[in-house]
N, C-alpha and C positions, 0 to 999 in steps of 0.2 A: 619398326622398318620400315627405310624405303625404299621402294619400285620403282629405281632409279633409270632403267634397260630394260623394257621393254617389248619384244619378238613375239612378229605377227608370222605363221610357219603357214604355207600352203604348199599343199604336196601335186600333182599334174591337174589340179580344178581348182577355180578359186573362188571360193564365197564371200558373192560380198555382202550376204547380210551378217554373215561370221565379222570380213572385216570392219563392219559399223559398229558391232558390240565391243569386240577388240578396239576399235582408238576411242571407242568411249570410254571406258576400261581403263585407260589408258591415261587419256586427261585428268578422271576422277582422281588417278592413283599419280595426276600432277607432272607427268612424266611425257615424250612423247613416243610413236610407236617403228618399230622397227620392223621392216617387214623382211624375210625370206623368202624367194621360191623355189622349189625343188621338183627337175624336171619337167620343166615345161617348153615347148618350141619356142625360138626367138618371135615368133610371127604375136603370139599368144600374149609371152616377155613385151612387145612392145605398148597391145592395147593397155592392157593392166597398167603399168607406167605415165601409161597418158591419161585412161580416167581415176591414177589413185593420185596426179598430180592436181586436179581438178579440185578434189576435197584437201586433199594434205600438200600442197608443196612443200613443204621439209622433209617431208617422210623421207627418209633411206632406204632404197629395195637389193637386198644382193639376192645373187640368182648362182646357182650350185646341177650339177645332172646329175647327179647321185645325195645320195643319205647319206654315205661315210662325208662328202665333202659338205657338206649344213651340217653337219655333226661338229667336222671337226671345227669349223666357223664360230658353232657356241658353244666347243668349249675355250677357243681362244679368248670370245667377247663378252664371256661370264655374263649373262643376263641373269633380270633379278627371276623374271619372269616370261615362262615360254608358250604362247596360248597358239594351240591345234584346230583344226575344224576335226569333228571326229562323227564318222561316219554312221548314219542310221540302219544298224542291223538287226533282225531279226534274234529276239535273244535266244533262240536256240540255234540258230544260226553263229549264231558267234560264241557258241560252248568252242565250235571245231576252227574259227576264223579270225583272226586277227586283221582290225583295221589297218589302212595304210598308217593313222596316227600314232598306232596303238606297238606298229613296230616302228617306225618312229624314234619313238620314246624309250625303246628300250636300250637300259645302259645308261641313259640319261639320270643318271641322282643325283649330281649335283646342284639342279637348276626347283623352286617352284613350277608347275606344270600346269596348265587348263587344258582340258579340250573341252573344245567346246557345241557342243548338238550341234550338229548342220541346221536345222532347227529354230538355233536361240536366235534371241532377239532385244533378252533384255536378260539382266545377273541385279533383281530384286532381292531376291531373296535368297540365304544360304544358307545352309544348314551344313557346319563343324559339327564330324565325326570325333570322338573323345575312344579312343581303342585304351580300353587299359592298360595291357599290357607292352603298346611301345607309344602312346600318345607323352611326348613330352615337353616340358614348360617352354621352350623354341618352339617346338610345332604349334603350339597353341598362341603364342604371342606372337606369330606369323601371321594365322591364318586369320586370326580379330584386329592385325594393322591393317591385311588386305579389306575383310570384308567390311571391317568401321569407313575406309575410304570410298566401300562401290555401293552398296548395297541400303536401300532403307528398311531392309527389316533380315534381323540372324536368330539362332538360337543354335545349343550346344546340344548332342541330344549321346547317350551311353546307352547300349544294347548288351543284358546278361544274357549270355547265354546258361539257362537256367537249364535246359532237358540234357546240357551236354554235361553238367556239375555233379546234375543229381544222376544219370548214369553211369558217370565213372565212380560215385560214393558207394553208389548199391552196390559195388562189388566188393567192397571190402565192408559197410554196414545192413545193419535192418535197415527195411522203407525208410523205418519214419524217423528213426533217427538219423538215417543220408538226407530227405527232406527238411529236416531243424535245420542239419547242416550248413546246407545252402541256402536254408535262408536267413540265417543268422549272417554268413555270404558276401549276400546282398546288397545287406545292409551297411556291409565293412566297403565292400567295391565303391559301393556310392558315396559312402564320405570320404575314401579317399579317393575318386576322380574330383569330383565336389572341390579338398583342398589341394587336388595341382592344378586345380579351374583358379584357383585364388590365386594362390601363388606367382601363377604366371601373370596374375592378371593383377598385378602391386597390389592384392587383396580386398579387392573388387571380385564382391560376393553375386553374381549373374545364375539365371535361371539356368535347369540341368535340364532336360527332357531324357524320361528314362522310359527304355521300354524292354520289353525282353523278347531271347527267340536267338537263331542265328546268326553274328553283325554283318558277315558279309550279302546276307539277303535279306531282312530285314531293315534294316536300315538302308539302303536303299529303295526299297519297295516306302516306305515313310517315305522318303524324302519323296519319291515321285509320285506317292497319294495324296501329298499336303502340301505341292503346288508351288515349291522350290526352285527357285534357276539353275543351284550350282548346290553341289553338294562335295564338301573338302573332308578328302581321308591325307594320311602322313606317309612317309616313302615305305618308313621301317613295318609297315602295319605289316599282317600276317594275310596271307590273299589275295595280296593288292591284286592279281588280275582280276579276281573274281567279283569284288568291286567296281570295276572298269566295269565286267559285263555285265551285273545284274542292274546299276545303270544306269537308264534312261529318259536324261538328260544330261545336262554338263560335270565335269568335275575335275575338280584340283585334287593335285598329287602336291605335300607344298611340304618341304626340307622338314628334319624333324634333330 
């Protein structure tokens, strides 16, 4: 997939660190960067335009007073990638409060989205999540296309929710029988995910990291504790908001 139109959206406050990263990502993808400003006063907007022109004289900047106007522009413009700054927030508070970026992307299901952690400076190591129920060949191809252009290192990961399956099967089977069935299911799931990867990547057989536990918790935790700069998930994944809340680094939400 070609990332032809890359947009950097900023809401009320301009994050220069994220701008530098977004500019670098756009350059690696082989295209320029469009900037969308939302809810900035005229004086601040002029300052931003002047500073941006010093480093990116050809950048196009559009300014809007509301989320609605900016989202209408994006719907008409049809960018390939929309990047925003993601506010750093206490994980416990995050359960009850959504960031401005999260509010903005609600309903934007037709674009690849990248929420840049507000302190993010690089995108060198990327983790691509493969959800057993909802990941598609299209999603894998898009995530791989982006990652292969941007990152120096990347991995695919799948988390098997062993305790959930055991709990469900133990309602209808003896404990040992349930555990045996789950062990067989584990092998089947890994094989199916590996085959999906192989089909999506034209027969290329790439390694797959396999962990166990609740995916919406364990995958973000693995990403954070193993030094990944970005975690990528697919739009249709169940509990998408929980993945975002549990991720304390940048997160991509890509088309499927």
